[in-house]
C-alpha positions in Angstrom: 197.0 -269.1 -59.2 197.8 -272.3 -61.0 201.5 -272.5 -61.7 204.0 -275.0 -63.1 207.5 -274.5 -61.9 210.3 -275.7 -64.2 214.1 -275.4 -64.3 217.2 -277.6 -64.4 218.5 -279.5 -61.4 220.3 -277.1 -59.1 218.1 -274.1 -60.1 216.5 -274.0 -56.6 213.1 -275.2 -57.5 212.4 -276.9 -54.2 213.4 -273.9 -52.2 211.4 -271.5 -54.3 208.4 -273.8 -54.6 207.9 -273.9 -50.8 208.4 -270.1 -50.5 206.1 -269.2 -53.4 203.3 -271.6 -52.4 203.3 -270.2 -48.8 203.2 -266.6 -50.0 200.5 -267.3 -52.6 198.5 -269.5 -50.2 198.4 -272.4 -52.5 199.6 -276.0 -52.0 203.0 -277.0 -53.2 202.5 -280.3 -55.2 205.8 -282.1 -55.8 206.1 -285.3 -57.7 208.5 -286.7 -55.1 206.0 -285.9 -52.3 203.2 -287.5 -54.3 205.1 -290.7 -54.7 206.2 -290.9 -51.1 202.7 -290.2 -49.8 201.0 -292.7 -52.0 203.6 -295.4 -51.3 203.6 -294.8 -47.6 199.8 -294.9 -47.4 199.7 -298.0 -49.6 197.1 -296.5 -52.0 196.3 -298.4 -55.1 198.4 -295.9 -57.1 201.2 -296.2 -54.6 201.3 -300.0 -54.8 201.3 -299.7 -58.6 204.1 -297.2 -58.6 206.1 -299.3 -56.1 205.8 -302.4 -58.3 207.5 -300.5 -61.2 210.1 -299.0 -58.9 211.0 -302.3 -57.2 211.5 -303.8 -60.7 213.9 -301.0 -61.5 211.5 -299.5 -64.1 210.3 -296.0 -64.6 206.8 -295.3 -63.3 204.6 -294.8 -66.4 203.2 -291.4 -67.2 199.6 -292.5 -66.6 200.4 -293.4 -63.0 202.1 -290.1 -62.3 199.2 -288.2 -64.0 196.6 -290.1 -61.9 198.5 -289.2 -58.7 198.6 -285.5 -59.7 195.0 -285.5 -60.6 194.0 -287.0 -57.3 196.1 -284.4 -55.4 194.8 -281.4 -57.5 191.2 -282.5 -56.6 191.8 -282.1 -52.9 190.0 -279.2 -51.2 193.1 -277.1 -50.5 193.8 -277.0 -54.3 190.5 -275.5 -55.3 191.8 -272.0 -55.7 195.2 -273.0 -57.1 198.4 -275.0 -56.8 202.0 -275.0 -57.6 203.3 -278.0 -59.5 206.9 -278.9 -59.0 208.4 -281.8 -61.0 205.2 -282.3 -63.0 204.8 -282.3 -65.9 208.2 -283.8 -66.6 207.8 -284.2 -70.4 205.6 -283.0 -73.2 203.2 -286.0 -73.1 202.6 -285.2 -69.4 202.1 -281.5 -70.3 199.5 -282.5 -72.9 197.8 -284.8 -70.4 197.7 -282.0 -67.8 196.1 -279.7 -70.3 193.4 -282.2 -71.1 192.8 -282.8 -67.4 192.5 -279.1 -66.6 190.2 -278.6 -69.6 187.9 -281.3 -68.3 187.7 -279.5 -65.0 187.1 -276.2 -66.8 190.3 -274.5 -65.4 193.6 -273.6 -66.9 197.2 -272.7 -65.9 198.0 -269.1 -65.1 201.8 -269.3 -65.6 204.8 -271.5 -66.2 207.7 -270.1 -64.1 211.0 -271.0 -65.7 214.0 -270.7 -63.3 217.0 -269.9 -65.6 220.5 -270.8 -64.6 223.6 -271.6 -66.6 224.9 -275.2 -66.9 228.2 -274.3 -65.3 226.5 -272.7 -62.4 224.4 -275.8 -61.9 227.5 -278.0 -61.8 229.2 -275.6 -59.4 226.2 -275.5 -57.1 225.6 -279.3 -56.9 229.2 -280.6 -57.2 230.3 -278.3 -54.5 227.8 -279.7 -51.9 229.2 -281.6 -48.9 226.9 -283.6 -46.6 227.6 -284.6 -43.0 227.8 -288.4 -42.6 226.4 -288.1 -39.0 223.4 -285.9 -39.9 222.5 -285.4 -43.5 220.6 -282.2 -42.6 223.9 -280.5 -42.1 224.8 -279.3 -45.6 227.8 -277.2 -46.6 229.2 -275.9 -49.9 232.9 -275.6 -50.8 232.3 -272.1 -52.2 229.1 -270.6 -50.9 229.0 -272.0 -47.3 232.3 -273.8 -46.5 232.9 -275.5 -43.3 235.4 -273.8 -40.9 237.6 -276.9 -41.1 237.8 -278.7 -44.4 236.0 -282.0 -44.4 234.6 -281.5 -40.9 231.0 -280.6 -40.0 230.8 -277.3 -38.0 227.7 -278.6 -36.1 228.6 -282.1 -34.9 232.2 -282.8 -36.1 231.0 -285.5 -38.5 232.9 -286.2 -41.7 231.7 -284.2 -44.7 231.5 -286.1 -48.0 230.2 -285.6 -51.6 227.3 -287.8 -52.5 227.7 -290.0 -55.6 224.8 -288.3 -57.4 226.5 -284.9 -56.7 229.6 -285.7 -58.7 230.3 -283.5 -61.8 229.8 -286.4 -64.2 226.4 -287.4 -62.6 225.3 -283.7 -62.6 226.1 -283.4 -66.3 224.1 -286.6 -67.0 221.2 -285.2 -65.1 221.4 -282.0 -67.1 221.4 -284.0 -70.3 218.2 -285.8 -69.2 216.6 -282.4 -68.4 217.6 -280.9 -71.8 216.2 -284.0 -73.6 213.0 -284.8 -71.6 211.9 -281.7 -69.6 213.2 -278.6 -71.4 210.9 -279.2 -74.4 207.9 -278.4 -72.3 209.1 -274.8 -72.1 208.6 -274.4 -75.8 205.3 -276.2 -75.6 204.0 -273.7 -73.0 205.6 -270.7 -74.9 203.2 -271.4 -77.7 200.4 -270.9 -75.1 202.0 -267.6 -73.9 202.4 -269.0 -70.4 206.1 -269.0 -69.8 207.6 -266.5 -67.4 211.4 -266.7 -67.2 213.5 -265.3 -64.4 217.1 -265.6 -63.3 217.7 -267.9 -60.3 221.0 -266.2 -59.5 221.3 -264.2 -56.3 220.1 -264.4 -52.7 217.1 -266.7 -52.1 214.9 -263.8 -50.9 215.7 -261.8 -54.1 214.8 -264.7 -56.3 211.5 -265.2 -54.5 210.6 -261.5 -54.9 211.7 -261.6 -58.6 209.4 -264.6 -59.1 206.4 -262.9 -57.3 206.9 -259.7 -59.3 207.0 -261.7 -62.6 203.9 -263.7 -61.7 202.1 -260.5 -60.8 202.9 -258.9 -64.1 201.8 -262.0 -66.0 198.5 -262.1 -64.1 197.9 -258.4 -64.8 198.7 -258.9 -68.5 196.4 -261.8 -68.6 193.6 -259.7 -67.0 194.1 -257.0 -69.6 193.5 -259.4 -72.5 
């Protein structure tokens, strides 16, 4: 299957992308991973992207699209892929359509993880990270530390990252609503959007997504 995963920050895209890709035996292609890989390997695209980033500018769509194209042409993506963080806007979605059309393939589904704005704020603003080891993550509501402000694992101080503050989260949501959310309507016109709730235990959300994708695939096969 060829899937695009969309949803606001805090919807759990990263977690679900990894789980779904593993279950469906397709590569998880994340924009962040693409940038890191190209920059660390000093590819021509990586050097180009880094030049924009070092100057404090956004990386142009054409560079992002070129990286995605290169990754989707790798052998492990022949039978499908799951795109996470790309396309990020309608112009990228249009470019992806043209790219796939050139290759004679098409998307099977656009999986939309739905969650309320207030839940997003609660999820992200409630995170607390250990200063000694950032892999130790807690949440004031869902997984609180035994002692307030102290890491259960190593005793380090727990803190809230600047980009996890409520004001920053709401700004990120506004960017999502303005730039990325319109691609949902774009893909709805193509009959590709499958929307599921991203509330509940992680396993339940994964199964919900798999069931919805299976139904979408069956419906497409009946057409």
